[in-house]
C-alpha positions as a printed Julia matrix, in Angstrom:
764×3 Matrix{Float64}:
   0.0     0.0     0.0
   1.29    3.44   -0.86
   0.37    6.98   -1.88
   0.29    7.99   -5.53
   0.83   11.76   -5.44
  -0.04   14.4    -8.02
  -0.13   18.18   -8.23
  -0.31   20.83  -10.93
   2.77   22.07  -12.76
   2.03   25.63  -11.71
   0.64   26.51   -8.28
  -2.78   28.16   -8.12
  -1.82   29.99   -4.95
   0.92   32.6    -5.25
   1.91   32.25   -1.59
   2.18   29.64    1.13
  -0.91   27.4     1.49
  -1.82   27.1     5.17
  -4.81   24.77    5.25
  -7.0    22.43    3.22
 -10.35   20.74    3.9
 -12.79   18.4     2.16
 -16.33   19.67    1.87
 -17.36   16.29    0.41
 -15.72   13.42   -1.43
 -15.47   15.48   -4.64
 -14.59   18.98   -3.41
 -11.51   20.32   -1.65
 -11.06   23.88   -0.37
  -7.69   25.51    0.23
  -6.62   28.84    1.66
  -3.25   30.52    1.94
  -1.32   33.71    2.58
  -2.51   35.12   -0.76
  -5.96   35.5     0.94
  -7.64   33.31   -1.7
 -10.16   30.61   -0.86
 -10.05   28.1    -3.73
 -12.23   25.1    -4.57
 -10.62   22.04   -6.2
 -11.97   19.02   -8.04
  -9.49   16.23   -7.19
 -10.41   14.16  -10.26
  -9.85   16.9   -12.84
  -7.59   19.26  -10.81
  -9.87   22.12  -11.89
  -9.92   25.08   -9.53
 -12.23   27.99   -8.92
 -11.86   31.05   -6.71
 -14.63   30.97   -4.1
 -13.69   34.15   -2.23
 -10.94   36.66   -1.71
 -10.5    37.31    1.98
  -9.65   40.75    3.42
  -5.92   41.56    3.3
  -5.61   41.42    7.1
  -6.8    37.78    7.18
  -3.91   35.32    7.16
  -5.48   31.87    7.67
  -3.98   29.26   10.01
  -6.47   26.37    9.98
  -9.81   25.27    8.53
 -12.38   22.59    9.29
 -15.66   21.8     7.53
 -18.84   21.1     9.45
 -18.99   17.29    9.97
 -21.23   15.09    7.9
 -24.54   14.36    9.72
 -25.15   11.05   11.48
 -27.88    8.72   10.25
 -31.15   10.55   10.75
 -29.31   13.61   12.05
 -30.0    17.25   11.31
 -28.41   18.88    8.29
 -28.34   22.5     9.43
 -24.96   24.12    8.91
 -23.84   21.28    6.68
 -21.81   23.55    4.39
 -20.26   25.8     7.03
 -16.49   26.29    7.07
 -14.6    27.23   10.23
 -11.53   29.3     9.31
  -9.07   30.56   11.92
  -6.69   33.43   11.27
  -3.55   35.09   12.59
  -5.41   38.28   13.57
  -7.06   36.52   16.54
 -10.38   35.92   14.8
 -12.27   32.93   13.51
 -14.59   33.16   10.52
 -17.66   31.08    9.68
 -17.88   30.92    5.88
 -20.59   29.44    3.7
 -19.91   27.17    0.75
 -20.41   30.08   -1.62
 -17.61   32.03    0.08
 -19.83   34.42    2.02
 -18.5    35.22    5.51
 -21.4    34.5     7.85
 -19.67   35.6    11.06
 -16.31   36.86   12.31
 -15.47   36.82   16.01
 -12.48   38.09   18.01
 -11.51   34.88   19.79
  -7.94   35.16   21.1
  -5.17   37.63   21.79
  -2.64   36.88   19.11
  -3.14   34.29   16.38
  -5.83   31.6    16.5
  -3.64   28.58   15.73
  -6.25   25.83   15.27
 -10.0    25.29   15.16
 -12.0    22.05   15.15
 -15.7    21.21   14.95
 -16.95   18.67   17.48
 -17.87   15.28   16.03
 -21.6    15.91   16.44
 -21.4    19.46   15.06
 -22.87   20.99   18.23
 -19.92   23.36   18.64
 -16.26   23.89   17.94
 -13.02   24.68   19.75
 -10.28   27.19   19.08
  -6.77   27.46   20.52
  -4.31   30.3    20.21
  -1.06   32.0    21.0
  -2.48   33.32   24.25
  -2.39   29.78   25.69
  -6.16   29.45   25.84
  -8.54   26.81   24.51
 -12.16   27.9    24.09
 -15.36   26.09   23.21
 -17.98   27.86   21.09
 -21.53   27.12   20.07
 -22.39   26.35   16.47
 -23.45   29.96   15.95
 -20.15   31.32   17.33
 -21.17   32.18   20.9
 -18.54   31.53   23.6
 -19.49   28.66   25.9
 -16.41   28.25   28.07
 -12.68   28.81   28.32
 -11.41   25.32   29.04
  -7.67   26.0    29.18
  -5.75   29.07   30.33
  -1.99   28.7    30.01
   1.11   30.76   29.57
   2.44   29.05   26.42
   0.91   28.93   22.93
  -1.36   26.0    22.1
  -0.42   24.91   18.6
  -2.95   22.12   18.06
  -5.97   20.51   19.69
  -8.5    17.74   19.12
 -11.82   16.49   20.48
 -12.21   13.2    22.31
 -14.48   10.63   20.58
 -17.37   11.32   22.98
 -16.9    15.1    22.9
 -16.41   15.44   26.67
 -12.64   16.07   26.63
 -10.05   18.12   24.75
  -6.54   17.14   23.81
  -4.11   20.03   23.38
  -0.4    20.72   23.19
   1.59   22.42   25.93
   5.17   22.87   24.82
   6.7    19.38   24.84
   3.72   17.87   26.64
   0.26   16.64   25.74
  -2.72   17.4    27.97
  -6.2    15.86   28.09
  -8.68   18.18   29.8
 -12.31   17.34   30.53
 -14.91   20.01   29.76
 -16.43   19.56   33.22
 -15.37   22.39   35.56
 -12.72   21.75   38.22
 -11.64   18.5    36.54
  -7.98   17.59   36.84
  -6.1    17.48   33.53
  -4.04   14.45   32.5
  -0.61   15.65   31.35
   2.46   13.78   30.13
   5.72   14.64   28.4
   5.41   13.38   24.84
   8.3    14.81   22.77
  11.78   16.24   23.17
  10.83   19.29   21.11
   7.85   21.57   20.64
   4.71   19.63   19.65
   3.17   21.11   16.51
   0.29   18.77   15.64
  -2.03   16.29   17.36
  -4.99   14.2    16.2
  -7.42   11.96   18.1
  -9.36    9.37   16.13
 -12.97    8.71   17.2
 -13.01    5.18   15.73
 -10.01    3.62   17.47
  -9.55    6.13   20.33
  -5.84    6.51   19.55
  -3.79    9.72   19.57
  -0.97   10.75   17.24
   1.41   13.65   17.75
   4.34   15.19   15.9
   6.76   17.99   16.6
  10.09   19.69   16.25
  12.0    16.64   17.47
  11.27   15.28   13.95
   9.27   12.3    15.26
   5.66   11.22   15.25
   4.25    9.04   18.03
   1.13    6.98   18.71
  -0.5     7.07   22.17
  -3.47    5.62   23.97
  -5.71    7.8    26.11
  -3.73    6.94   29.28
  -0.59    8.53   27.85
   1.11    5.2    27.14
   3.37    5.3    24.1
   2.43    2.65   21.55
   4.88    3.69   18.82
   7.66    6.2    18.29
   9.04    6.79   14.81
  12.72    7.17   13.96
  13.84   10.79   13.64
  13.0    12.44   10.32
  15.23   14.97    8.59
  12.79   17.79    9.33
  10.1    18.62   11.93
   6.71   16.93   11.56
   4.36   19.72   10.53
   1.13   17.87    9.65
  -0.79   14.83   10.91
  -4.23   13.45   10.12
  -6.18   10.25   10.78
  -8.15    8.47    8.08
 -11.86    8.43    9.01
 -11.97    4.69    9.76
  -8.87    4.87   11.97
  -6.87    2.2    10.13
  -4.36    4.65    8.6
  -2.91    8.09    9.18
  -0.8    10.48    7.12
   2.27   12.41    8.23
   3.63   15.52    6.51
   7.04   17.18    6.72
   9.39   19.12    4.42
   9.09   17.48    0.97
   7.76   14.39    2.73
   4.41   12.6     2.8
   4.19    9.34    4.72
   1.35    6.8     4.9
   1.24    4.89    8.19
  -0.7     2.05    9.73
  -2.63    2.67   12.96
   0.1     0.72   14.78
   2.6     3.38   13.65
   4.73    1.56   11.08
   5.06    3.13    7.66
   3.38    1.76    4.53
   5.15    4.16    2.18
   7.25    7.31    2.01
   6.76    9.83   -0.81
   9.06   12.75   -1.57
   7.01   15.33   -3.53
   8.56   18.73   -4.25
   6.13   20.66   -2.09
   8.16   22.38    0.57
   6.74   21.9     4.04
   3.29   20.33    4.22
   1.42   22.4     6.81
  -1.93   20.65    6.79
  -3.33   17.28    5.67
  -7.0    16.42    5.18
  -8.57   13.04    4.31
 -11.58   12.53    2.07
 -14.65   11.08    3.77
 -14.16    7.7     2.06
 -10.55    7.44    3.26
  -9.04    6.84   -0.18
  -7.25   10.14   -0.82
  -5.65   13.07    0.97
  -4.97   16.7     0.19
  -1.99   18.58    1.55
  -1.33   22.31    1.97
   2.18   23.02    0.75
   4.69   25.72    1.5
   5.45   26.41   -2.19
   1.85   27.33   -3.08
   0.83   23.9    -4.31
  -1.97   21.66   -3.08
  -0.76   18.06   -3.32
  -3.23   15.21   -3.81
  -2.48   11.56   -3.04
  -4.49    8.4    -3.76
  -4.02    5.12   -1.96
  -2.91    2.4    -4.41
  -1.41   -1.1    -4.18
  -3.7    -2.18   -1.38
  -3.22   -5.92   -1.09
  -5.55   -8.59    0.3
  -5.0   -12.34    0.62
  -7.42  -15.2     1.2
  -6.15  -18.75    0.9
  -4.67  -18.97   -2.64
  -6.19  -15.7    -3.89
  -4.45  -12.34   -3.82
  -6.07   -9.03   -4.82
  -3.95   -5.92   -5.48
  -5.25   -2.44   -6.28
  -2.93   -1.41   -9.1
  -4.6     1.96   -9.83
  -7.38    4.07   -8.32
  -9.88    2.34  -10.66
  -8.27   -1.09  -11.17
  -7.69   -4.31   -9.21
  -5.57   -7.29  -10.22
  -6.44  -10.79   -9.01
  -3.84  -13.55   -8.83
  -4.2   -17.19   -7.89
  -1.03  -18.4    -6.22
   0.16  -21.69   -7.64
  -1.57  -21.57  -11.01
  -0.31  -18.0   -11.64
  -3.65  -17.14  -13.21
  -4.25  -13.39  -13.34
  -7.36  -11.3   -13.86
  -7.41   -7.53  -14.39
 -10.62   -5.81  -13.25
 -11.5    -2.24  -14.27
 -14.17   -0.17  -12.5
 -16.18    2.92  -13.51
 -15.02    4.9   -10.44
 -12.22    4.87   -7.92
 -12.08    1.95   -5.52
 -13.2     3.04   -2.06
 -13.22   -0.3    -0.21
 -12.0    -3.82   -0.95
 -12.85   -7.1     0.77
 -11.72  -10.61   -0.19
 -12.94  -13.84    1.35
 -15.06  -16.96    0.94
 -14.32  -17.04   -2.79
 -15.72  -13.51   -3.34
 -14.21  -10.11   -4.03
 -16.39   -7.17   -2.95
 -15.39   -3.82   -4.46
 -17.03   -0.55   -3.4
 -16.89    2.55   -5.62
 -18.55    5.92   -4.85
 -21.79    4.85   -6.53
 -21.77    1.04   -6.74
 -20.86   -2.16   -4.93
 -19.62   -4.92   -7.22
 -19.49   -8.54   -6.06
 -17.14  -10.79   -8.04
 -17.18  -14.57   -7.66
 -14.26  -16.95   -8.12
 -16.46  -18.96  -10.48
 -16.54  -16.03  -12.94
 -14.58  -12.88  -12.12
 -15.74  -10.97  -15.2
 -19.5   -10.81  -14.47
 -20.1    -9.24  -11.05
 -23.36   -8.67   -9.25
 -23.94   -4.9    -9.02
 -25.58   -3.04   -6.13
 -26.43    0.64   -6.57
 -25.49    2.5    -3.4
 -27.68    5.05   -1.69
 -24.66    6.55    0.1
 -21.15    7.18   -1.23
 -19.46    6.96    2.17
 -19.08    3.22    2.85
 -16.8     2.88    5.88
 -16.68   -0.86    6.43
 -17.24   -4.11    4.51
 -17.59   -7.42    6.4
 -17.84  -10.82    4.71
 -19.47  -14.02    5.94
 -19.81  -17.3     4.03
 -23.4   -16.54    2.93
 -23.64  -12.75    2.78
 -21.82   -9.46    3.4
 -22.46   -6.29    5.39
 -21.93   -2.67    4.3
 -21.62    0.07    6.92
 -22.02    3.7     5.82
 -23.1     6.96    7.42
 -26.77    6.08    6.87
 -26.7     2.71    8.61
 -26.08   -0.98    7.99
 -27.14   -3.0     4.94
 -26.9    -6.77    4.63
 -26.67   -8.16    1.08
 -26.52  -11.6    -0.46
 -23.64  -12.3    -2.82
 -26.18  -12.09   -5.65
 -26.69   -8.4    -4.79
 -30.1    -8.75   -3.07
 -30.77   -6.63    0.02
 -31.51   -9.03    2.88
 -31.87   -6.72    5.88
 -31.24   -3.21    7.18
 -30.48   -3.62   10.89
 -31.53   -0.79   13.2
 -31.38   -0.24   16.95
 -31.89    2.6    19.39
 -29.0     5.07   19.5
 -27.33    3.66   16.39
 -24.24    5.63   15.28
 -22.86    3.91   12.15
 -19.95    6.34   11.81
 -18.51    5.02   15.08
 -18.43    1.37   13.97
 -15.11   -0.3    13.17
 -13.95   -3.8    12.35
 -13.19   -4.32   16.05
 -16.66   -3.33   17.29
 -18.91   -5.14   14.79
 -18.75   -8.78   13.7
 -20.75  -10.81   11.17
 -21.51  -14.52   10.84
 -24.04  -16.51    8.8
 -26.8   -16.05   11.36
 -25.77  -13.28   13.76
 -24.49   -9.7    13.88
 -22.69   -8.6    17.05
 -22.24   -4.86   17.64
 -20.78   -2.97   20.58
 -23.3    -0.34   21.64
 -22.02    3.15   20.79
 -23.69    4.72   23.82
 -22.55    2.06   26.33
 -19.28    0.3    25.59
 -20.1    -2.39   28.19
 -23.08   -3.57   26.13
 -22.95   -5.88   23.1
 -26.06   -6.03   20.91
 -26.83   -9.36   19.21
 -29.0    -9.41   16.09
 -30.25  -12.77   14.79
 -30.59  -13.06   11.02
 -33.61  -15.24   10.29
 -34.06  -16.78    6.84
 -36.3   -14.58    4.7
 -36.87  -11.97    7.42
 -36.52   -8.35    6.32
 -35.43   -7.17    9.75
 -33.19   -9.16   12.1
 -34.45  -10.18   15.53
 -32.68   -8.49   18.41
 -31.59  -11.03   21.03
 -31.14  -10.04   24.68
 -28.12   -7.76   24.89
 -24.94   -9.01   26.48
 -23.89   -6.81   29.41
 -20.25   -6.95   30.46
 -18.82   -5.38   33.61
 -16.04   -3.57   31.7
 -15.82   -1.69   28.43
 -15.51   -3.98   25.4
 -12.5    -3.27   23.16
 -12.89   -5.97   20.52
 -15.35   -8.71   19.59
 -15.51  -11.52   17.05
 -18.08  -14.17   16.06
 -17.08  -17.68   15.06
 -17.74  -18.43   11.39
 -18.18  -22.2    11.1
 -20.89  -24.58   12.19
 -24.66  -24.29   12.73
 -26.29  -21.44   14.71
 -26.43  -23.56   17.89
 -22.6   -23.63   17.93
 -22.12  -19.91   17.27
 -19.67  -18.4    19.77
 -18.84  -14.81   20.62
 -15.33  -13.91   21.77
 -14.71  -10.48   23.26
 -11.75   -8.65   24.73
 -12.39   -6.0    27.38
 -10.36   -2.98   28.44
  -8.25   -5.15   30.74
  -7.35   -7.25   27.65
  -9.09  -10.29   29.15
 -10.67  -12.7    26.66
 -14.2   -13.95   27.37
 -16.31  -16.49   25.51
 -19.97  -17.42   25.36
 -22.43  -19.2    23.11
 -24.72  -16.76   21.32
 -27.77  -19.05   21.45
 -26.92  -20.95   24.63
 -29.04  -21.05   27.81
 -28.94  -18.22   30.3
 -26.26  -19.77   32.53
 -23.8   -19.85   29.66
 -22.88  -16.29   30.26
 -19.42  -14.91   29.67
 -16.6   -17.11   30.87
 -13.02  -15.99   30.99
 -10.77  -17.88   28.62
  -7.44  -16.04   28.89
  -5.81  -12.82   30.16
  -3.48  -10.37   28.39
  -4.89  -10.95   24.88
  -3.62   -8.41   22.34
  -5.46   -9.65   19.23
  -7.71  -12.51   18.16
  -8.98  -14.14   14.97
 -11.39  -17.03   14.34
 -10.58  -19.64   11.73
 -12.71  -19.17    8.61
 -13.42  -22.93    8.26
 -13.6   -24.34   11.8
 -14.31  -23.03   15.29
 -10.65  -22.64   16.19
  -9.49  -19.39   17.78
  -6.01  -17.86   17.45
  -4.79  -15.15   19.81
  -1.64  -13.26   20.65
  -1.5   -13.6    24.42
   1.19  -11.66   26.27
   4.4   -13.02   24.7
   2.85  -16.13   23.1
   0.91  -17.12   20.02
  -1.96  -19.19   21.43
  -4.31  -21.34   19.34
  -7.43  -22.68   21.08
  -8.36  -25.8    19.1
 -11.74  -26.21   20.83
 -12.7   -23.03   22.74
 -16.14  -24.44   23.63
 -14.36  -26.78   26.07
 -14.78  -23.89   28.5
 -18.51  -24.77   28.71
 -18.07  -28.56   28.46
 -15.17  -29.38   30.8
 -13.18  -26.37   31.98
 -10.46  -28.63   33.4
  -9.44  -29.47   29.83
  -8.93  -25.87   28.7
  -5.15  -25.92   29.06
  -4.92  -29.35   27.41
  -6.67  -28.29   24.18
  -4.43  -25.35   23.35
  -1.22  -24.78   21.42
   1.15  -22.21   22.95
   4.06  -21.0    20.84
   6.65  -18.39   21.71
   5.85  -15.18   19.83
   9.32  -13.64   20.1
   9.88  -14.32   16.38
   7.05  -11.88   15.65
   8.63   -9.02   17.61
   6.83   -6.54   19.84
   3.02   -6.21   19.72
   2.17   -8.58   16.83
  -1.42   -9.05   15.66
  -3.22  -12.03   14.1
  -4.8   -10.72   10.89
  -5.91  -13.93    9.11
  -6.57  -17.58    9.91
  -7.67  -19.83    7.05
  -7.16  -23.58    7.0
  -4.1   -24.3     9.12
  -2.26  -21.11    8.12
  -2.03  -18.0    10.3
  -1.09  -14.51    9.13
   0.63  -12.46   11.84
   1.43   -8.76   11.37
   4.64   -7.66   13.07
   5.12   -4.24   14.65
   7.26   -3.21   11.66
   4.46   -4.06    9.23
   5.88   -7.35    7.93
   3.32  -10.13    7.41
   4.64  -13.43    8.77
   2.96  -16.74    7.96
   2.77  -19.49   10.55
   1.27  -22.97   10.36
  -0.49  -25.12   12.94
  -1.36  -28.81   12.9
  -4.04  -29.73   10.33
  -5.41  -32.58   12.46
  -7.7   -30.5    14.76
  -9.53  -29.17   11.69
 -10.02  -32.74   10.44
 -11.27  -33.74   13.89
 -13.76  -30.85   13.86
 -15.07  -32.12   10.53
 -15.55  -35.66   11.83
 -17.29  -34.41   15.0
 -19.67  -32.1    13.12
 -20.58  -34.98   10.76
 -21.08  -37.43   13.63
 -18.29  -39.73   12.4
 -17.0   -40.68   15.84
 -15.35  -43.93   14.73
 -13.27  -41.96   12.22
 -12.43  -39.41   14.92
 -11.18  -42.18   17.2
  -9.11  -43.72   14.41
  -7.54  -40.31   13.69
  -6.53  -39.83   17.34
  -5.14  -43.35   17.57
  -3.05  -42.68   14.46
  -1.72  -39.25   15.5
  -1.2   -40.18   19.19
  -1.27  -36.57   20.34
  -2.53  -35.67   23.83
  -3.96  -32.34   22.64
  -5.99  -34.07   19.95
  -7.29  -36.64   22.43
  -8.32  -33.84   24.83
 -10.19  -32.08   22.0
 -11.99  -35.33   21.15
 -12.9   -35.87   24.82
 -14.51  -32.43   25.0
 -16.25  -32.79   21.62
 -17.65  -36.2    22.5
 -18.78  -35.01   25.93
 -20.55  -32.04   24.33
 -22.28  -34.36   21.83
 -23.15  -36.86   24.64
 -21.17  -39.63   22.9
 -20.23  -41.66   25.97
 -18.13  -44.4    24.37
 -15.93  -41.98   22.4
 -15.61  -39.68   25.42
 -14.65  -42.58   27.68
 -11.83  -43.73   25.37
 -10.57  -40.16   24.88
 -10.51  -39.44   28.61
  -8.68  -42.73   29.19
  -6.04  -41.74   26.6
  -5.21  -38.57   28.56
  -5.21  -40.37   31.93
  -8.35  -38.71   33.32
  -9.26  -41.74   35.42
 -11.92  -39.98   37.49
 -13.75  -38.87   34.32
 -13.59  -42.42   32.91
 -15.15  -43.83   36.07
 -17.81  -41.15   36.06
 -18.65  -41.86   32.41
 -18.98  -45.55   33.26
 -21.38  -44.57   36.03
 -23.38  -42.44   33.57
 -23.71  -45.36   31.15
 -25.39  -47.38   33.92
 -28.05  -44.69   34.55
 -31.29  -46.2    33.19
 -33.12  -42.97   32.25
 -31.92  -41.09   29.15
 -32.85  -37.67   30.56
 -30.86  -38.45   33.7
 -27.87  -39.47   31.57
 -28.11  -36.15   29.73
 -28.17  -34.29   33.05
 -25.14  -36.24   34.29
 -23.23  -35.22   31.16
 -24.07  -31.59   31.89
 -22.82  -32.13   35.42
 -19.55  -33.49   34.01
 -18.82  -30.04   32.62
 -19.85  -28.31   35.86
 -23.15  -27.01   34.44
 -25.31  -27.68   37.49
 -28.1   -25.31   36.49
 -28.44  -26.89   33.06
 -28.41  -30.37   34.59
 -31.13  -29.41   37.07
 -33.2   -27.84   34.3
 -33.04  -31.06   32.24
 -34.16  -33.16   35.2
 -37.05  -30.9    36.19
 -38.3   -30.6    32.61
 -38.53  -34.39   32.47
 -40.25  -34.7    35.85
 -37.25  -36.22   37.61
 -37.63  -34.26   40.84
 -35.94  -36.92   42.98
 -32.9   -36.93   40.68
 -32.73  -33.1    40.85
 -32.81  -33.21   44.66
 -30.11  -35.88   44.83
 -27.94  -34.0    42.33
 -28.0   -30.88   44.52
 -27.15  -33.0    47.55
 -24.14  -34.48   45.72
 -22.76  -31.02   44.94
 -23.61  -29.84   48.51
 -26.11  -27.27   47.26
 -28.15  -27.79   50.42
 -30.49  -24.81   50.22
 -31.56  -25.61   46.66
 -32.12  -29.28   47.53
 -34.36  -28.32   50.47
 -36.18  -25.75   48.33
 -37.01  -28.37   45.68
 -38.07  -30.94   48.28
 -40.35  -28.47   50.06
 -41.82  -27.15   46.81
 -42.69  -30.61   45.49
 -43.51  -31.99   49.0
 -41.27  -35.0    48.64
 -38.05  -36.28   50.2
 -37.72  -33.45   52.71
 -36.61  -36.05   55.25
 -34.01  -37.37   52.77
 -32.47  -33.92   52.48
 -32.47  -33.46   56.27
 -30.82  -36.86   56.79
 -28.02  -36.15   54.33
 -27.49  -32.73   55.89
 -27.3   -34.22   59.4
 -24.81  -36.92   58.38
 -22.68  -34.33   56.58
 -22.48  -32.04   59.63
 -21.78  -34.95   62.0
 -18.86  -36.05   59.84
 -17.26  -32.66   60.38
 -18.4   -32.2    63.95
 -20.39  -29.06   63.17
 -23.75  -27.93   64.61
 -26.67  -26.91   62.41
 -26.95  -23.11   62.03
 -29.16  -22.77   58.95
 -32.57  -21.51   60.08
 -34.5   -23.24   57.31
 -33.0   -26.61   58.17
 -33.63  -26.02   61.87
 -37.26  -25.2    61.09
 -37.86  -28.36   59.05
 -35.87  -30.53   61.48
 -38.28  -29.54   64.25
 -41.26  -30.63   62.13
 -40.01  -33.74   60.32
 -39.1   -37.0    62.02
 -36.11  -38.8    60.51
 -36.53  -42.55   60.08
 -33.39  -43.86   58.42
 -34.86  -47.22   57.39
 -37.96  -45.61   55.92
 -35.83  -43.04   54.04
 -33.59  -45.78   52.63
 -36.67  -47.71   51.4
 -38.08  -44.59   49.74
 -34.78  -43.88   47.96
 -34.47  -47.48   46.78
 -38.07  -47.37   45.56
 -37.27  -44.27   43.46
 -34.31  -46.01   41.82
 -36.38  -49.16   41.23
 -39.06  -47.07   39.54
 -36.42  -45.51   37.26
 -35.1   -48.96   36.26
 -38.59  -50.16   35.42
 -39.49  -47.06   33.37
 -36.04  -46.71   31.77
C-alpha cells in the first residue's frame, strides 16, 4: 500500500498554502497567505476562486462542518470554520460568504476544530487558551488558560474532553469544571500537531524533534518513529482509523494505525502544513509551502485469502492472482475503488456509486448493487452474505446483490463502527453499543426476514475493546469472543441457555482471529501465540482448557504482533514493523472438527489413535462429551489419563433414564443449572434433589423438596450426616425449622430412595 501523489505544474496559490479541507468526497477547499479561498476538483484538478478574503486575514487552519449522522439534522452542513492570525475565527458558507467573524484570542488563533456531532467547535491560540464555542459562534467556556501557545488541539471521541499541546507535553482536559487534567511529556521538542481518532480512540502527535508518536488515552506510548530529517508539521487520521498520514518538508508518509510506515513519498512541495482526508478514506490533500496543493491516492492495497491475492494497481483497477496456477485477472471499475474485501471465494469492491461482487467462479461478471450513500466505511464478509456500513446505517446483502436486511437499533451511530466493534456470521451480527461500551447487541438473522431479531443484549462489567463471532458450524454452535479494556478474553455461546454467560478464557490478549473454516481461535497472548483448538471446552469441561491449546513463543514476531488472518491451518501475523509473517499449525484438529460435526466418531477415534497426540485426544474428549457420545468420550478421557472422568462416564452409562444421563453429562462439565433444568423438565424431581445433595447445594435441595412436597426427610438426613462427619452444629434456620417438624426414620428413608431407583429402572 502506498500513496500515488499528483499536483499541478504551476501553483494556483501565489503564496504559502496554510490549510485544506474536504467539503465532500469530490470537493476540496484551500486557503493561503494570498488571501484566496479556492475550490478544487481532485479528479480533474480544476480550480475555482470561491472568495478573496480581506488583506488582514492570514489563515492558520480550517475545518468543515462534519457530515450528519444517520437521521441527524443537516443545518450548517456547508459551514467552514476558518481561523486566522489576527485573533479571529470566521464562519464561511460554501459560496464564500462570511457568515460571522469573532475576536476569539489575543494573538493568532492557531487551530479550530468542529466537534464530532457538530454541536460546537473549539479554538486554541497563542495566548495559551482553549475555548469552546456554540455552532453559531457564541462563547461557551474557556477550558484552558496557560502561559504558552497552544499549537494544536482535538476532540475526544465522545466530545467530553479536549486534547491540546503544551510545549513538549500533551494534555487531556475534561470540559467539566474543576476537573484535573491528564498531562504527560510526549516529545523532546515543541509539539506542533495532534490528532485523536474517534473510531479507534488513539492519539498521534508530531513535533520539532522530527518524530511522530502513537499514544493511547492513558498517555502510554504505543509507537515512536525514527527521527525524520525535518520537523513533523502535519498529521491526520483516516476516518476509519486504520491509517494516518504524516507531513514534513518534501515528505508525505502513509502509516498504519500501529505506527509503522506503509510508504514514504518525496514530492517537491516544501513543508506540508496541513493534511486532510476525504470522507471515504481513499485520498488526501496537503497544503504546501510552495503554493501547491498536493493530492495523493491510496494504491497497491493488497488482500490475501487462501490462494487468492487481490492488489489495487490503480485508483480504478484491481488485479487478481491465484497463487500456484499463476492465473491473473485484471478488473476495471467505472469509479475509484473506495473499499476492498476478499474472502469466501468472493471479491467485494465498493466505488462511490456502486458495490460490485465478483465470484471466483466467474470474475468478469459481477453482481452490481447501486449504493444510496457514497461513504461506505466498512465491509464485512461471511460465508453466505456481506455487510456494508455507511453513514446512513447498515445494509446486509446476499452475494447475488439482493438486500436481505437493514439492521436498526436505538442510539445507532454507524460512523462510530469499526472492524473491532462489529462482527458478522451466517446467522448473527454482534455490535458494541455506541452509547454504552459495556453492552454488546446481538442481532439474529432469520431466513427470509426483512429485519433481524434483536436477542437479549450481552452486558459486560467492563468496556468492550474488541469482539468476534465464530464463522463455522450451525447457529447452535455460534460463539462470541470479546476482549475487554483489561485485555481479558471472554467467551460465550450466542444461542446458549442463560447460565452460559461470559466465561473468561485467557488474560493479556492483544489480538484474536477465528478460523474461517472451523471453530478454532487464534490469539496473541502476552508473549505467546496461542491457538485454542476447541474453545467451547470452557462450557463442556473447563479442566481441559489448558490441554486443548497450542502455545508457541511469539518472540519471532517481535513486539506487539497481531493475528490478521486464519484460514485452513495457516495463520497470518502482522509484526510491529508491518511485515506479514505466515505461521502454520497442525491440520489434524480441523479434520477432527469435521468428523465431529458430521457425527463420524469412529473416524475421529481412528484419527486420534493414528496421531497419538494428547492435545488431539483432549479435543476429542470435550467434543464427544458435548455431543453426549459416551463411548468416544470414555476412550478419549482414558487416553489422557483422566481416570476420574472415565469412572464417572462408566457410572453415567449405567443410569437407566436417558434424561438423567443427559443431566449427568451436563454435570460433568460443571453445568449444574443446566443439569437441574433437564431433570425438572422431564419430571425427575428426585434426581434433581439428589444432584443438589451431591454437589452440597443444600439450600436448593431443600427448596425443591419443600416445593414438590417430597423427600424433605431425605435432604435433612443427608445434611445431618454431613455435619456430623465434620463435627459441626446446624446453624441454617431453614434446616432447623424443618428438622423440628419432620421426624427422621433412616430405614424408611432408605426404602423410599431405593423405591425411586427401582421405579427408574422399570421405566427406563
